[in-house]
C-alpha positions in Angstrom: 141.1 167.1 208.4 138.8 164.9 206.3 138.1 165.9 202.7 134.7 167.1 201.5 133.0 164.8 198.9 130.7 167.7 197.6 130.9 171.4 197.4 129.0 173.7 199.7 126.6 174.8 197.2 123.0 173.7 197.7 122.3 170.0 196.7 120.3 169.5 193.3 116.7 168.4 193.5 115.8 164.8 193.6 115.6 163.1 190.2 112.6 161.1 189.2 113.8 158.9 186.3 116.0 155.9 185.6 119.1 157.7 186.6 118.2 158.1 190.2 119.5 154.6 190.9 122.7 155.1 189.2 123.3 158.3 191.1 122.5 156.5 194.3 124.9 153.7 193.6 127.7 156.1 192.7 127.1 158.1 195.8 127.3 155.0 198.0 130.4 153.8 196.4 132.1 157.3 197.1 131.2 157.1 200.5 132.9 153.9 201.2 136.4 155.5 201.6 135.1 157.5 204.7 134.1 154.4 206.5 137.5 153.1 206.3 139.1 156.5 207.1 137.0 156.8 210.2 138.0 153.4 211.3 141.7 154.2 210.7 141.6 157.2 213.1 138.9 159.6 211.8 135.7 160.7 213.5 134.6 157.9 216.1 131.5 155.9 215.1 128.6 155.6 217.4 127.0 152.1 217.1 128.2 151.4 213.7 127.4 154.9 212.4 129.8 157.5 211.5 129.1 161.3 212.4 127.7 163.0 209.3 128.3 166.6 210.6 132.0 165.8 211.3 132.6 164.7 207.7 130.7 167.6 206.3 127.9 165.6 204.6 125.1 167.8 203.5 121.3 167.1 203.9 121.0 165.1 200.6 123.7 162.7 201.8 122.1 162.4 205.2 118.7 161.4 203.4 120.5 158.9 201.1 122.3 157.5 204.2 118.9 156.7 205.7 117.6 155.2 202.8 120.7 153.0 202.3 120.2 151.9 205.9 116.8 150.4 205.1 117.8 148.8 201.8 119.1 145.0 202.4 122.2 144.9 200.3 123.3 141.4 198.8 120.9 139.5 201.2 117.8 138.0 199.6 114.5 138.1 201.6 113.8 135.0 203.7 111.7 132.3 201.7 112.6 133.7 198.3 114.7 131.7 196.0 118.2 132.7 196.0 119.8 134.2 192.9 121.3 131.7 190.3 124.9 132.7 191.1 124.3 131.9 194.9 122.9 128.4 194.3 125.1 125.3 194.8 126.1 123.3 191.9 123.3 121.5 190.2 124.8 118.1 191.3 123.9 118.9 195.0 120.2 118.4 194.1 120.8 114.8 192.9 123.1 114.1 195.9 120.5 115.7 198.3 117.6 113.9 196.8 119.5 110.5 196.9 120.5 111.2 200.6 116.7 111.9 201.4 115.5 108.6 200.0 118.4 106.8 201.8 117.1 108.6 205.0 113.5 107.8 204.5 114.3 104.1 203.9 116.1 104.2 207.4 113.1 105.9 208.8 115.2 109.1 209.6 112.4 111.2 208.7 113.7 114.5 210.1 117.1 114.5 208.2 115.1 113.7 204.9 112.8 116.4 205.6 115.6 119.0 206.1 117.4 117.8 203.0 114.1 118.3 201.0 113.5 121.8 202.3 116.9 122.8 201.3 116.2 121.4 197.8 113.0 123.4 197.5 114.7 126.5 198.8 117.5 126.5 196.2 115.5 124.8 193.2 111.9 125.7 193.6 111.1 125.0 190.1 112.1 121.4 190.3 109.1 119.2 191.2 110.9 116.2 192.6 111.5 117.6 196.1 107.9 118.4 196.4 106.8 114.8 195.5 109.3 113.2 197.7 108.4 115.3 200.7 104.7 114.8 200.0 105.3 111.2 200.1 107.4 111.3 203.3 104.5 113.0 205.0 101.9 110.7 203.7 104.0 107.7 205.0 103.8 109.5 208.5 100.2 109.9 208.1 100.5 113.7 208.0 98.0 114.2 205.3 97.4 118.0 205.7 101.1 118.8 205.4 101.4 116.5 202.4 98.4 118.4 200.8 100.2 121.7 201.7 103.5 120.5 200.0 101.7 119.4 196.8 99.9 122.8 196.7 103.1 124.7 197.1 104.8 122.7 194.4 101.9 123.3 192.0 102.3 126.9 192.6 106.1 126.9 192.4 106.1 125.1 189.2 103.0 127.2 187.8 101.0 124.1 187.6 103.1 122.5 184.7 104.4 119.5 186.7 102.0 116.5 186.2 103.6 114.5 188.8 102.7 116.7 191.6 99.2 116.7 190.3 99.1 113.1 190.1 100.5 112.4 193.6 98.2 115.0 195.2 95.2 113.0 193.4 96.4 109.7 194.6 96.6 111.1 198.2 92.8 112.5 197.8 91.8 109.3 196.3 93.2 107.2 199.3 91.7 109.5 201.7 88.1 109.0 200.4 87.7 112.2 198.3 87.0 110.9 194.9 85.5 114.4 193.5 88.8 116.3 194.4 90.8 113.5 193.2 89.1 113.6 189.7 89.8 117.4 189.6 93.5 116.8 190.3 93.9 113.9 187.9 92.3 116.1 185.2 94.8 118.8 186.1 97.7 116.3 185.6 96.3 115.4 182.2 96.1 118.9 181.2 99.7 119.7 182.2 101.0 116.8 180.2 98.6 114.7 178.1 101.3 111.9 177.9 101.7 111.4 181.5 100.3 107.8 181.5 100.3 107.5 185.2 97.7 110.2 185.4 95.4 108.5 182.9 95.8 105.0 184.4 95.3 106.3 188.1 92.1 108.1 187.2 90.9 104.8 185.6 91.7 102.9 188.7 89.8 105.7 190.8 86.7 105.1 188.4 86.9 101.3 188.8 86.7 101.5 192.4 83.8 103.9 192.0 82.0 101.4 189.9 82.2 103.6 186.8 83.4 101.0 184.3 82.5 102.9 181.2 84.2 106.2 182.3 87.3 104.1 183.1 87.3 102.6 179.7 87.1 105.8 178.1 90.1 107.1 180.3 92.2 104.2 179.3 91.4 104.8 175.6 92.3 108.3 175.8 95.6 107.2 177.5 96.6 104.9 174.7 95.7 107.7 172.1 97.9 110.1 173.8 100.6 108.0 175.0 100.6 104.9 172.6 100.9 101.4 173.8 101.3 100.9 177.3 101.7 97.7 179.5 99.7 99.1 182.6 96.7 100.2 180.4 96.6 97.0 178.4 96.5 94.8 181.6 93.9 96.8 183.4 91.6 96.6 180.4 92.3 92.9 180.1 91.4 92.5 183.7 87.9 94.4 183.0 87.4 92.1 180.1 88.0 89.1 182.2 85.8 90.5 185.1 82.8 90.6 182.3 84.0 87.0 181.1 85.0 88.3 177.9 88.0 85.9 177.7 88.9 86.3 174.0 89.1 90.0 174.4 91.1 89.5 177.7 93.7 87.2 175.9 94.1 89.8 173.2 94.8 92.6 175.6 97.1 90.5 177.7 99.1 89.6 174.5 99.4 93.3 173.8 100.5 94.0 177.2 103.5 91.2 177.2 104.6 92.6 174.0 105.3 96.0 175.7 107.3 94.3 178.4 108.3 90.8 177.9 110.3 90.8 181.2 107.6 91.6 183.4 106.0 89.0 185.8 102.7 90.6 186.9 101.2 90.3 183.4 102.1 86.7 183.1 100.4 86.1 186.7 97.3 88.0 185.9 96.9 86.3 182.5 97.4 82.9 184.3 94.9 83.7 186.8 92.3 84.8 184.1 93.0 81.3 182.3 92.3 79.6 185.6 88.9 81.3 185.8 88.3 80.1 182.4 89.3 76.5 183.6 92.3 76.4 181.0 94.7 74.8 183.6 97.2 73.6 181.0 97.5 77.4 179.5 97.6 78.6 183.2 100.6 76.5 184.0 102.5 77.4 181.2 101.8 81.2 182.0 103.0 80.4 185.6 106.2 79.1 184.1 106.7 82.0 182.0 106.2 84.2 185.1 109.1 82.6 187.3 111.4 82.7 184.2 110.7 86.4 183.7 111.2 87.2 187.5 112.9 84.4 189.5 112.9 86.2 192.6 109.5 87.7 192.5 107.5 86.3 195.5 104.0 86.5 194.0 105.3 84.2 191.0 106.2 81.3 193.3 103.3 81.9 195.8 100.4 82.0 193.1 101.8 79.1 191.3 101.8 77.0 194.4 98.2 78.0 195.1 97.1 76.9 191.8 99.0 73.5 192.3 97.2 73.1 195.6 93.8 73.6 194.3 94.7 71.1 191.5 95.5 68.6 194.1 99.2 68.5 193.4 100.3 68.8 197.2 104.0 67.8 196.9 104.6 70.2 194.0 102.7 73.1 195.9 104.8 72.4 199.0 108.0 72.7 197.0 107.1 75.9 195.2 106.2 77.5 198.5 109.6 76.3 200.0 111.3 77.9 196.9 109.6 81.1 197.4 110.6 81.2 201.1 114.1 80.5 200.2 114.2 83.4 197.8 112.1 85.8 200.0 112.8 84.7 203.7 111.0 87.9 205.0 107.6 87.3 203.2 105.0 86.1 205.8 102.4 85.4 203.2 104.3 82.4 201.8 104.7 80.9 205.2 101.1 81.4 205.9 100.0 79.4 202.8 102.5 76.6 203.6 101.3 76.4 207.0 97.6 76.0 205.8 98.9 73.4 203.3 100.8 71.5 206.1 97.6 71.7 208.4 95.5 70.1 205.6 98.2 67.6 204.7 100.4 66.8 207.6 99.6 68.0 211.2 98.6 71.0 213.1 101.9 71.2 215.1 103.9 71.8 211.9 101.5 74.3 210.9 101.7 76.1 214.3 105.6 76.2 213.9 105.2 78.0 210.5 102.6 80.3 211.8 104.7 81.3 214.6 107.5 82.0 212.3 105.3 84.1 210.1 104.1 86.2 213.0 107.5 86.9 214.1 108.7 88.0 210.7 105.8 90.4 210.5 103.6 90.9 213.6 101.4 93.4 212.0 100.4 91.2 209.1 96.8 90.4 210.1 95.9 87.5 207.8 98.5 85.3 209.5 96.9 85.9 213.0 93.4 85.2 211.2 94.3 82.1 209.5 96.2 80.8 212.7 93.0 81.7 214.8 90.8 79.7 212.2 93.0 76.7 212.4 92.9 76.6 216.2 89.3 76.9 216.1 89.0 73.9 213.7 91.2 72.0 216.1 88.7 72.9 219.1 90.8 75.4 220.7 88.4 78.2 221.0 90.1 80.2 223.7 93.3 80.3 221.6 91.3 81.3 218.5 89.7 84.1 220.4 93.1 85.5 221.5 94.4 85.4 217.9 91.4 87.1 216.6 91.9 89.8 219.2 95.5 90.1 218.3 94.6 90.6 214.7 92.0 93.4 215.5 94.6 95.0 217.8 96.6 95.7 214.6 93.7 97.5 212.7 90.0 97.3 213.4 88.8 99.3 210.5 90.1 97.8 207.3 89.0 94.6 205.3 91.0 92.2 207.2 89.4 93.4 210.4 85.8 92.8 208.8 86.9 89.2 207.8 88.1 88.6 211.3 85.0 89.8 212.8 83.0 87.5 210.5 85.2 84.5 211.4 85.0 85.3 215.2 81.2 85.5 214.8 81.0 82.3 213.2 83.1 80.8 216.0 80.7 82.4 218.8 77.6 81.0 216.7 79.1 77.6 216.8 79.8 77.9 220.7 76.3 78.9 221.2 77.0 82.7 222.2 74.2 84.0 219.8 74.3 87.5 221.2 78.0 88.0 220.7 77.8 86.4 217.4 75.2 88.9 216.2 77.3 91.7 217.6 80.4 90.6 215.7 78.5 90.0 212.4 77.1 93.6 212.8 80.4 95.1 213.4 81.8 93.3 210.3 79.0 94.7 208.1 79.7 98.3 209.5 83.2 97.9 207.9 82.2 96.0 204.7 78.4 96.1 203.9 78.9 94.2 200.5 80.1 90.9 202.0 77.7 88.3 201.0 79.1 85.7 203.2 78.5 87.8 206.4 74.9 88.6 205.3 74.0 85.0 204.7 75.8 83.9 208.0 73.6 86.3 209.9 70.6 85.0 208.2 71.4 81.4 208.9 71.9 82.3 212.5 68.3 83.7 212.8 66.9 80.6 211.1 68.9 78.5 213.5 67.3 80.7 216.3 63.9 79.9 214.8 63.1 83.3 213.5 62.7 82.7 209.6 61.1 86.0 209.2 64.2 88.1 210.7 66.3 85.9 208.4 64.2 86.8 205.2 64.4 90.4 206.2 68.1 90.2 206.5 68.4 88.6 203.0 66.1 91.3 201.7 68.2 94.1 203.2 71.2 92.6 201.6 69.9 92.7 198.1 68.5 96.1 198.6 71.9 97.6 199.5 74.0 95.5 197.2 75.8 97.6 194.6 75.8 95.8 191.1 78.4 97.1 188.5 76.9 96.7 185.0 79.4 96.7 182.2 78.2 97.7 178.8 79.6 95.3 176.3 78.5 97.0 173.1 81.3 99.5 173.6 84.1 96.8 173.3 84.1 96.6 169.5 84.3 100.3 169.1 87.3 100.3 171.6 89.2 97.6 169.6 89.2 99.6 166.6 91.6 102.1 168.2 93.5 100.0 170.7 96.4 99.3 168.3 96.8 101.2 165.0 99.3 98.8 163.9 97.0 95.9 163.6 95.1 95.7 160.2 91.5 95.0 161.6 89.7 93.8 164.5 89.1 90.5 162.9 93.0 89.8 162.7 93.2 91.1 166.3 90.4 88.6 167.6 91.8 85.7 165.6 95.0 85.5 167.3 96.0 81.9 168.1 95.5 81.0 171.6 98.1 78.4 171.6 100.8 81.1 171.0 103.3 81.8 173.7 101.6 83.9 176.4 102.3 87.5 176.8 104.3 89.7 179.3 103.7 92.7 181.4 104.2 94.4 184.7 101.3 96.0 187.2 102.6 95.2 190.6 99.4 96.5 192.2 97.1 94.2 190.6 99.3 91.3 190.7 99.8 91.9 194.5 96.0 92.2 195.1 95.2 89.2 193.1 98.0 87.0 194.3 97.0 87.6 197.9 93.6 86.6 197.3 93.8 83.9 194.7 91.7 81.3 196.6 88.7 82.0 198.8 86.2 79.8 200.6 82.6 79.9 199.3 79.6 81.0 201.2 78.5 77.7 201.6 81.7 76.6 203.1 81.4 79.6 205.6 78.1 78.8 206.7 78.8 75.0 207.2 81.6 76.0 209.5 84.6 76.5 207.2 85.2 80.0 208.2 88.8 80.5 206.6 89.9 84.2 206.5 89.1 85.4 203.1 92.2 87.5 203.2 95.5 87.2 201.5 96.6 83.9 200.6 94.3 81.8 202.8 93.7 79.0 200.3 90.5 76.5 200.3 92.6 73.4 200.5 89.8 71.1 201.6 87.4 71.1 198.2 90.0 69.4 195.9 88.6 66.3 194.1 91.6 63.9 194.0 90.4 62.2 191.0 89.9 65.5 189.1 93.3 66.5 190.2 95.2 63.4 189.1 93.5 64.0 185.6 94.6 67.5 185.5 98.1 66.4 186.4 98.3 64.2 183.5 96.7 66.5 181.0 100.1 67.5 179.4 103.7 66.7 180.1 105.6 69.8 181.5 109.1 70.4 179.8 109.9 73.1 182.4 112.6 71.4 185.0 112.2 73.5 188.1 115.1 72.0 189.8 117.6 72.8 187.2 116.1 76.2 186.8 116.6 77.0 190.6 120.1 75.8 190.3 121.0 77.9 187.4 119.1 81.2 188.1 118.9 81.2 192.0 121.9 79.1 193.0 119.4 77.0 195.4 120.1 73.3 195.8 116.5 71.5 195.6 117.8 68.9 198.3 118.5 71.8 200.9 115.0 73.2 200.8 113.8 71.5 203.7 117.1 72.6 205.7 116.7 76.3 204.8 113.0 76.1 205.9 113.8 74.5 209.3 117.0 76.5 210.0 115.6 79.9 209.2 115.2 82.0 212.1 113.0 85.1 211.7 115.0 87.2 214.4 118.3 86.3 212.8 116.8 87.5 209.3 115.8 90.7 210.9 119.1 91.3 212.5 121.0 90.5 209.4 118.9 93.0 207.5 119.8 95.6 210.1 123.5 94.8 209.9 123.4 95.2 206.2 121.9 98.6 206.7 124.4 99.7 209.2 127.4 98.4 207.0 126.5 100.5 204.1 129.2 102.7 202.4 129.2 106.2 203.9 127.5 109.0 201.9 129.9 111.5 200.4 130.3 114.8 202.2 128.8 117.6 200.4 129.9 121.3 200.4 128.2 123.6 202.5 126.5 126.2 200.4 
């Protein structure tokens, strides 16, 4: 017969104090042997329950039994973070984040999402899984889920992680919600005043909105809170160059290059500013510094080649583009510029081969199709040009490249005499980009050609009425230079830096990318006269080079930089084999080799199951 746990006296009253929990746990521990005894041959259990009457349990014990059945023991509620003792080792967080990054690169989004969810479950206070998952959703255009992840991350980290706020702000900025983006950038700077990316991203947002003075103030605050930073110095230098204050721009570029001597983008940005100031000798030296800082950077060789092409150094430009292609065989922009150069100097058949290779490397690169269509139109193949323009619009019909494609197509129809179609195409281009002066003037010229000068004047007036002019206040510059670098003795010393001193260095890939792909553009007069080149990435104007001026610029200074020995030493490329590398390159083989390299990676380590 089973033993009685308690006497037959009436149960004591329920306690309402801190000892109630201790009593509850003691009675549960004492009741455990009954369960094993019943399993060994005692009273039979019904559905996992033992008979309380058979063992002589009183009313108090029955009530405690009912309470114990409702309390989940050793099982945390779903969605709540597990206890620290139940977590996997911290190294698993790093491994899971790395594996999620690998899955994302291989476009295995489902596997990456599962790993990041596990990271957020076990380490909800770490902000990296939220940032990675939000970027993963943004890459898939699932912006609502990305916002939800960022909001959850801000709540889990109690608003103290500036990286989540900043990524959320960038998402809202790209989505066309600048007011919400400003609030989120502000929250990021409040969470961490030394988070330089928040200050810089907020300033870029204000620049895009035309608030130049506000952007300057934000960049100045970033320098005060974070000290000297290459990205801020470079952005300020580009603002000064936009306002044609080249002395201040050089000073800021010098500061940026001192922060990061191994950066390529600052050298390129500085070189393009010198190009704008018509200081070609200094620009060439800066391009040399850029390729020395980053020999495998595709923008350094590409932009330098465009500079030499505009100076009339066709052979050198062709050589630089071939070097860029040998280093970056998967870049369609280099082949696009090389195709335009060959069309201008060699033959359209060579250009067609290069255009075809570029389109096979990246079929979704719109400027390649636009430039190819422009070349076919110049050769008189209007039907082929229309099909190429249509192929470009099939990739994306709402971005800036689509606006340029529609404008070029409108010029084609205008020259062909299809004025109704030309008006429709030009109007569609302006619906995407209403600030394009070339498109407005092309439309006005079309109306004048049709004998309607009144309508042409109305179109010009409409353009000047809706044009947005950004006015920059130059009086603020002197006050800013006082605080730009406390290490300098005075503003006078800052402004009297010798301009022949070796150029500076820095790294802002975004601005280098944007400027590198839009270095040379055709003028409005060239568009109206029939030279409707695509104003997109890397579409150079190679027809307007004065040969005599080019020869004079070439002989301005002797260049002591040997490109051949440099690429032999740093890139292991033989200059005599550049033509063979270009002719023998197969875009399909390049793609297959890249996929093979992905498949033959070392297997990831097996992780313990938590």
